[in-house]
C-alpha positions as CSV (number, residue, x, y, z in Angstrom):
1,M,-7.0,-1.1,19.7
2,L,-5.2,1.6,17.7
3,P,-3.0,4.1,19.5
4,L,-4.3,7.6,19.9
5,L,-4.1,9.3,16.5
6,P,-4.8,12.8,15.2
7,R,-8.1,13.2,13.4
8,T,-6.5,12.6,9.9
9,V,-3.0,11.7,8.7
10,T,-2.2,12.0,5.0
11,V,1.1,11.0,3.3
12,E,1.5,11.8,-0.4
13,A,4.6,11.4,-2.6
14,T,5.6,10.9,-6.2
15,L,7.3,7.6,-6.6
16,I,9.6,6.5,-9.5
17,V,11.0,3.0,-9.6
18,H,14.3,3.4,-11.5
19,R,15.4,-0.3,-11.4
20,L,14.5,-3.5,-9.7
21,L,16.8,-5.2,-7.2
22,G,16.7,-8.8,-5.9
23,R,15.1,-12.0,-7.0
24,D,12.0,-12.2,-4.8
25,W,9.2,-9.7,-4.1
26,K,10.0,-6.1,-5.0
27,I,8.0,-3.4,-3.1
28,A,8.3,0.4,-3.2
29,G,5.8,2.7,-1.6
30,I,4.7,5.0,1.2
31,G,3.4,4.3,4.7
32,I,1.9,5.5,7.9
33,F,3.4,4.1,11.1
34,A,1.4,4.4,14.3
35,D,3.5,1.9,16.3
36,R,5.2,-1.4,15.7
37,R,1.8,-3.2,15.8
38,N,-0.1,-0.8,13.6
39,Y,1.0,0.5,10.2
40,W,-0.1,0.7,6.6
41,H,1.5,0.9,3.2
42,L,0.5,1.7,-0.3
43,A,3.0,0.2,-2.6
44,L,3.9,-0.7,-6.2
45,V,4.8,-4.4,-6.2
46,E,6.5,-6.8,-8.6
47,A,5.8,-10.5,-8.0
48,P,8.6,-13.0,-8.1
49,E,9.5,-14.8,-11.4
50,H,7.5,-18.0,-10.5
51,M,4.4,-15.7,-10.3
52,G,5.0,-14.1,-13.7
53,R,6.7,-10.9,-12.4
54,R,3.4,-9.2,-12.6
55,H,3.0,-5.6,-11.5
56,F,0.3,-4.3,-9.2
57,A,-0.4,-1.9,-6.4
58,E,-1.4,-3.0,-2.9
59,L,-2.7,-1.4,0.3
60,A,-1.6,-3.6,3.2
61,E,-1.8,-3.3,6.9
62,M,-0.4,-4.5,10.2
63,L,-3.3,-4.2,12.6
64,D,-3.0,-5.0,16.3
65,G,0.1,-7.1,15.5
66,V,-1.5,-9.1,12.6
67,W,0.3,-8.6,9.3
68,N,-1.9,-8.8,6.2
69,A,-4.9,-8.0,8.4
70,H,-6.5,-6.4,5.3
71,G,-7.4,-9.9,4.2
72,E,-8.7,-11.2,7.5
73,P,-12.5,-11.6,7.8
74,A,-12.8,-9.3,10.8
75,T,-10.6,-6.5,9.5
76,H,-10.9,-7.0,5.7
77,L,-10.4,-3.8,3.7
78,T,-12.9,-3.2,1.0
79,T,-12.2,-1.9,-2.5
80,E,-14.4,1.0,-3.5
81,E,-13.1,1.2,-7.1
82,D,-11.7,-1.8,-8.9
83,T,-9.0,-0.6,-11.4
84,G,-8.8,-4.0,-13.0
85,G,-5.1,-4.3,-12.1
86,F,-2.3,-1.8,-12.3
87,D,0.6,-2.6,-14.5
88,W,3.0,0.2,-13.4
89,Q,6.1,0.8,-15.4
90,I,9.8,1.4,-14.5
91,G,10.9,5.0,-14.9
92,R,7.4,6.4,-14.8
93,P,6.3,8.7,-12.0
94,Y,3.2,7.8,-9.9
95,R,1.7,10.1,-7.3
96,L,0.5,8.0,-4.3
97,R,-1.7,9.2,-1.4
98,L,-2.4,7.3,1.8
99,T,-5.0,8.8,4.3
100,L,-5.8,7.4,7.7
101,T,-8.8,8.6,9.6
102,K,-10.7,7.3,12.7
103,E,-13.1,5.7,10.2
104,G,-10.6,3.9,8.0
105,I,-7.7,4.0,5.6
106,I,-7.7,5.2,1.9
107,G,-5.0,4.4,-0.5
108,E,-5.1,6.0,-4.0
109,R,-3.1,6.9,-7.0
110,V,-3.6,10.6,-7.7
111,G,-3.7,11.8,-11.3
112,G,-3.2,9.9,-14.5
């Protein structure tokens, strides 16, 4: 069960990845933290080399202590609009918005 939350929480920021560090997964984004067992992030991700270093955006959640709950059958998040992938670029600004309500979570890229 989620902790008591206000009616709506929105986090919005412009994110620019200037360079990539490390060899494994690279993730940069925004998040909403309710407690250590319940949090969400909207992030720009680069996969590791063995997965082609592809770029994409992800909305992920820790729900009741289960990481990646967004993919579990009972708590699966649904996609309302399929963007066909998102090949973000280094040095380009992206406006990200994450909104949590009692009904659900919405992650979106705002603007072009």
